[in-house]
C-alpha positions, 0 to 999 in steps of 0.5 A: 500500500502506497503512502502519500506525503502529508496525507492522513495515513492511520487513525487509532481509537482508544477502546475500553474493551478490545473484543467488544470494539472489534465486534461492533466495527465488524458488525456495523461496517464489516471491518476486519482486524489484525491482532497484535496481542491482547491490547491492540488490533490493526484495522485492515485496509478494505483491499486487504493490503495494509492497515488504515488504523488501529484499536488500542485498549485503554482505561478511558478513551479521549473525548473530543478532538477531530471527528472521524467521518466515514462514507456510506452509499446507503446512509439509512441502512448504515444508521440502522446497522450502527444501532443494531450493532450496539452503537448509540446515535448521538445526532440524527440524520441531517442535511448539509450542502452536498449531503446528509450525515449522522453521528454515533458513539461506539461502545467505548464512547468514541464519536464518529459520523457517517455521511452520504451524498445528497 
């Protein structure tokens, strides 16, 4: 996998329970993981080549900071899948110029968003 100068290359989430987080992200988005021991799992790139991030075991994840936004072809279906997988919707679907999105918290309390084109 090629790396691009000054581009975001990897993102890491602090999670309270690594196995619960892996289950949530797998069920909600189909993410696959590379396990590196009891406290860390790498998030596989969708192509299966390399990684795009990781889940790190922590006592308390950081709150606030940058908002990670995922893309979806089917926003309502993604919202339903997040909720069915144990995520908490923190901001219902809303419109903005060019698209729509919602925000959610994973089981550890990390807030992310999902958007789609208008």
